[in-house]
N, C-alpha and C positions, 0 to 999 in steps of 0.2 A: 973331097977329104974328110975324113972320118973323126967327130969329135967326140971325145972319150969323157963322158961325165964321172965326176968324182965318185969315188964307192966309200968313203969314210964314214963311218957310221954317226959320228958325233956332228958331223955338216950337215948330213941328210937330216936329223932332228932339228938343229936349229933352223933348216930351211922350212920345215912342216909348222913349226911355232910362228914364223912369220907370216905365213900363210894363213895360218888359222886367226891370229889377231886382226889381220887386214879385212877378214868376213865378218867380225864382229860387230853390233852396230855400236855405236856412238853413245856414251853414257855420262857424259858433261854436262847435260841441258840445265838451264838455269833452273833453281827453286822458285816455288812460288813465295814471296814475300809476307810474314808474319805481321799482321797489323796489331801492334802493340795499344790495348786500353789507355785512356788517359788516368792520370792518377788518381786514386780514391776513389775507383769505379771497379763494381764486381756485374760480371753476369754470368747467369744460370744458365747452362744449357736447356733447352726444352726437353729433355729427355731426364735431366738431372733429379737424380731421388732426394738431394737437398731443398728442393722447392717445396715437399711436404713440411718441412719443418720451419718455413718461413711463415710469421702471421704478419699481416698489415691492416692498419686501420687510419681512418681519414682523421686530419688533425682539426679540433675545434676547440675554441674558444670557452672557457669555462669560468665560472666564480672564480676569483684567486683564493687559495687558502694562504691564511696569516699567521699559523703558529702549528706547531706539531699537537696531534690530537691530545686530548685531556682526559682522565679517567673522572668520571662521577658515578652519583646514585639517584636513582628516581626514588624520590619519597612522597610523601601525602601533599597534597594540596591546602596548606595549612588555614585557609580562607574557607574551604569546602568541608572542614574534618571537624566533627568534634567528640570530645573524651566524655562519655557521660557516666557520671556517678547519683546515687540518691542521695538526695538532702537530707536525709530524714530516715532514723532508724526502722527496721520491720523485719517480718521473715516473709520469704517470697512465698506466693500462692500463686494459682492459677497457670496459665499459659505466658512461656517466655517467648520473645521473638526470635527466630531461629538467626544461625549464624550464616551469612551470605545472603539472606533475605533483600529484599528491596525496600527501604522504607520513606516514607514522606514526611513531612514536618507536620509534628501534631499527633502521629500514628503512636499507639503504647504499645512500650517495649516487657514491662512486666508489672506485676501488681503486688503489693507489699500489705501484710497484715500489721498498722504500727498504732500500737498504743501511744508512740509521742504526736501523730499525726489526732488520735482521738484527745487527747488531753489539751491540745491546740484547740479544736472545733468547741472544745468546752469551753475553754479560755474565751473566746469570739464569741457563744452565745452568753456566757455571763458577761461578760463586758456591753453588747446589748440591752441584757436587761437593766445593768446599772445605769446606762445613759438613757432609756427612758425614766427611769424611778428619778435621775438627777434631772432631767427636763421637766418633769412635772413638778417637783420641789421647787426649781428655780421660777417656774410659771406661777405658782401660789405665792410663793414670796414677794414675786413683783407684782402682784395686786395687792398682798396686804401693806407693802412699802408705799404703794400708788394710795393707798387711803387712808394711810398715817398711822397704822396699825402696827409694823414690824418699823424697828429701826433700820437707818442703812447699813449699817453691818451687817445685818442677818442677810439683807438683799446682796451685799457684794460676795458673801460668802458662798449664797447658794450658786451666784453666778461664776464662782470660780470652781465649785464642785463640778458644775454642766461641764466646762470647760476641759477638767481633767477625765472625765467621764467619754467626753467625746475622744481625747487623746488617748485614752486607752483602748475605746473600740477601733480605732484607727490602726491601732498599731497591730492588734490582734488580727484585725482584716488583712493588713498588710501581709501577716505572716504567712498566712494561708492563701493569700495571693501568691506568693514567691514561691510557694510549694505546689502552686497550679490547680491548687481546690477551689473550685468556683460552685460548688452545692453548698447549702445550708446545715445541713444532716450531719450528725456525728454518729460514723459508722466504721472509722480506723481504717478505711480502706484507701491507701495510696496508690495512684496509677502512674509511674513512670513514663512522660513522654519524650518523643524524640526533636530534638532542637532544630533539626536540620534535615533536609533529604539527601540519601543515598543509599550506601550497601553498608551492611553491618559486616566488618571485616574482622573484629576480633569479641569475643564473649567471655565474661568471666564470672558466670552467674548460673546457679544449679537451681532446680528443684529444693524447696524447704529449707535454703540456704538464709543465714543471719545477715544480714545488710546493716552497715554500719556507715556513717557518711565520713569518717575517718579513714576509710580503706583507702591502701597506697593505689592500687589499681584500679582504673575506672571500671564499670561494670559493662559497657558498650563502648567500643570504637565504631564511628559510623562516618562515612566519607563519600563523596562524591567522585567517583575514580574517572569521570569523563574528562579530566583536567589533574596534571600530575606537576609537581616540581621537580625541576633535576639541578642538584645541588654538586657545583665542581669547583675547583681549585686553580687560580690561575696565577703564572708567576708573577712577580712584582715588575720585570721588564717587560710582558708583555701586556701589561695595564693599559698601556694607549692606544694598544690595536681593537678594544673592544668597547662598546658603549650600552646603554640601558635601550632597547628595540632593536637592536643587532640579532640577525636570525643564525641559528648555529643546527648544524646537523646531527642528529643522535643515532648511534648505532648499537644493538643490545645482542647480547651471545644469542638470544634466545630466536632472533629473525635475521640469521644472517643474510646477507645483500640486500636488506630492506633498509631505507633512509628516514627517519623521522623529523620532522621540522619543530624546533624549539625557538622562544624568544627570551633574549635577557630581560629581566625586570626588574633586578636590584643586583648592585657591585658594593659590596662592604668598603666601611669609610677606614678599615683597620686593616694594617699586613701583620701577618703572622710571624713575630722574629724568628723563631727557630725553623720555618720553612720558608719564610718569605714569600709566599703565596696570600692572593687576597679570596675571599669566598665569594662566589658570583651563584644566583639563582636564575632559572630561567622557568618560564611556564611551556609546559607540553600537552598539546592536545591530545586526548585518548577517549575520541567518542566510541570506539569498538572496542574499548575494556581489553584490550589484547595486553598494554603495556601493566606492569604490576609494581607498587611500591617494594624497596628495597632490590630491584635490580640494578646491577652495573651497568655501565653504557660508557663510550668511548663518544666524545663530544670534538666536532670538527668547527672552528670557528672560523667563518667567512667574511670576504669584503662584502661592499656594496654590489645592487645587482650589476650595476654597470660598471665595475671595474673586475674586467676579465683578463685571462692570461691563458698560454698555452700550458699545458700540465700533461705530462706524460708518465707511464710507467717506468719504473728503474729497469726493467727489464730490456728498454730500448735505449739505456745509455751504456756506455764503457767507457775506460780511460785509457788513454793513450797519450805518452809524452807529458802528464801532469795536466792534462786538458780533458775534456767530456766530449765524447762524440758519439753520432748517432748515424743511423743508414735511412735513408730516403729511397722510396720506390720511384725512378723514374718511365718505367716503362716495363715489356714482358720481359720479367727475368733479369731487368736492367737495374743497379742498386748504385747510390752515392753514397758516400762515406762523408759525414759532414762537422765539422765542429761547431759546439754549441754552448752558451755562457748559460750555467744555471743557478738559479738562486735558492729559493727554500727547497732544502731537500728533505721530505717526510719519510716513513716508515716503508711505504711502497710506490711513491710518485717524487715527482721533482717540476719545479715551475721553471720552465724553459724563457731565459729572459731575451736571447739572441741566437739567431741561427736557423729558426724554424717556425712558418706561418700556418695560418689557417689554412685548409685545403687540401694542403701537401699530404702524400702518402707516406706515413712512418712505419717501418718495421719494428715492432710491439715485442716479437720474439722472435730468436734466431739470430740477433747482430752479431755474437761471437760466431757463430757457424763461419756468417758471411765476412769478418774480420779474417777468419783463418782462411776461407778460400782467396782473400786478396793476395794474403801472405804468399800462399801458392800459385799464384798466377806470376807474381813478381819473381819468383825465384826460379820458374820454368826458363829454359833456354828460349830464345830468339830464333 
């Protein structure tokens, strides 16, 4: 029996399609499951270029800052500073001590030709002569009175004249002593000596200048610059955070990145009504003379040495849902987002009260980048 095959074109095409489908391999194999990261965690792949923008640092306990930095000014240490003027009038002669030179106590600063000094020296010499004359007269009168030749009244008068002459001689001597003159000659030469050791920081005197004792500006400013004062004003509300003897950190624009330590030595007992601040003075060692009077400074008041806290840069923090967060490194490219409680917030740092401990590795730069990466991972399909 002969079997006739269908020769309809559509039927033939359908049979060929079924045979091709039967030959294709099965493509409905199960996919590998995607492992979801725990909430608030981010992983950067080994080759991720974002790793270069992430900076980490180990958390360490430091002394707790107590208030915002205070602006202050460096000034002379008045206990080591002298403003020297001449106690007597005269004309400048000879050499004048140079501006910026180192001076020791008793060193000469300038010499004056002073007729006023000459008069004082002459007065002292005359007073000594009057004293010798009164002394001899008193001795003679005492002998005459003892022998009954002179009356008691004359003897008492001679004794009174001697007392007056002695007082006048002493007054003239003290005047010269106050001027620092110790020689007995009359030469009109007055030498002005330094009362302290230090550096001449100001000089308002020139050769040939006529000097008077009533000049407003001192002739010399001499100060020991190895110690300076730091003057600052602290708000009334922060007064309870400081005390005499506390250490403060001083920053000056001339030496960025360097920290100088000063000690609070005086707290004013008066509150300024307009600013509601209290004047505070600190002593700042300056052994190398790098710091100068009139420099501006930023002062940080710190707690006691044993009062330490976790302080992080503000670049490590970000806000989410009205809370503060940061990222902690927990492995190679593995980061955990963590909420923290922040206390005092300064210009570039903040005190972390809860949520972070010493020894952990903190992301100090790149936290916002990790936050963006976390959002991208959550939005990616599973």
